[in-house]
matplotlib code that plots the C-alpha trace (Angstrom):
import matplotlib.pyplot as plt

x = [161.7, 164.0, 167.1, 165.9, 165.2, 168.7, 170.3, 168.5, 169.5, 172.2, 174.8, 174.5, 177.6, 179.1, 177.2, 179.1, 179.9, 177.3, 179.4, 180.1, 177.3, 177.3, 175.3, 172.2, 170.1, 171.6, 172.9, 176.6, 178.3, 180.0, 183.4, 182.3, 180.9, 184.1, 186.3, 184.2, 184.2, 187.8, 186.9, 188.3, 187.1, 187.6, 190.5, 190.5, 187.2, 188.7, 188.2, 184.4, 184.6, 183.1, 183.5, 180.0, 178.4, 178.1, 180.0, 177.3, 174.6, 174.5, 173.4, 170.7, 169.2, 169.3, 167.6, 164.9, 164.2, 164.1, 161.6, 159.5, 159.6, 158.6, 155.7, 157.1, 156.4, 152.7, 150.2, 147.4, 149.3, 146.1, 145.3]
y = [-131.8, -129.2, -131.1, -131.1, -127.4, -126.7, -128.9, -127.0, -123.5, -121.8, -119.9, -116.2, -114.1, -112.9, -115.4, -117.9, -121.3, -124.1, -125.9, -122.9, -122.5, -120.6, -122.9, -125.0, -121.9, -120.1, -117.3, -116.6, -116.9, -113.9, -115.3, -115.7, -112.1, -110.7, -112.6, -111.3, -107.7, -107.6, -106.6, -107.6, -107.5, -104.2, -104.6, -101.1, -99.6, -96.1, -96.1, -96.0, -92.8, -89.9, -86.2, -85.1, -83.6, -79.8, -78.2, -75.6, -78.2, -79.9, -83.5, -82.2, -80.1, -83.0, -85.4, -82.8, -82.4, -86.2, -86.6, -83.8, -85.4, -88.8, -87.3, -88.1, -84.6, -84.6, -84.4, -86.2, -89.3, -91.4, -89.2]
z = [37.8, 39.3, 38.2, 34.6, 34.7, 36.1, 33.4, 30.6, 31.8, 29.9, 31.8, 31.8, 31.0, 34.3, 36.4, 38.6, 37.2, 37.6, 40.2, 42.4, 44.8, 48.0, 50.3, 50.4, 51.1, 48.1, 50.2, 50.6, 54.0, 55.6, 54.7, 51.0, 50.9, 52.5, 49.9, 47.0, 48.2, 49.4, 52.9, 56.2, 59.8, 61.7, 64.1, 65.5, 66.6, 66.4, 62.7, 63.3, 65.4, 63.6, 64.2, 63.1, 66.2, 66.0, 68.8, 69.4, 70.1, 73.4, 73.9, 76.3, 73.5, 71.2, 73.7, 74.5, 70.7, 70.3, 73.1, 71.6, 68.1, 69.6, 71.5, 75.0, 76.2, 75.4, 78.2, 76.1, 75.3, 74.5, 71.5]

ax = plt.figure().add_subplot(projection="3d")
ax.plot(x, y, z, "-o")
ax.set_aspect("equal")
plt.show()
């Protein structure tokens, strides 16, 4: 039944050709996605380094705020 439905489908403009399938699951592999998107693996981790942390804010202040936001500093934790 599924083969008959596939045979009757008309190709949609811009869709891949009938013979070009990704895999048995229908999902592209990492290599296929990279080829389609024109990307490559990162070879230098320094490109991921960002300079976004405000100089006037210490990590201790951030961690204290994070613990407060998450409720770690509460005395009535069961509530």
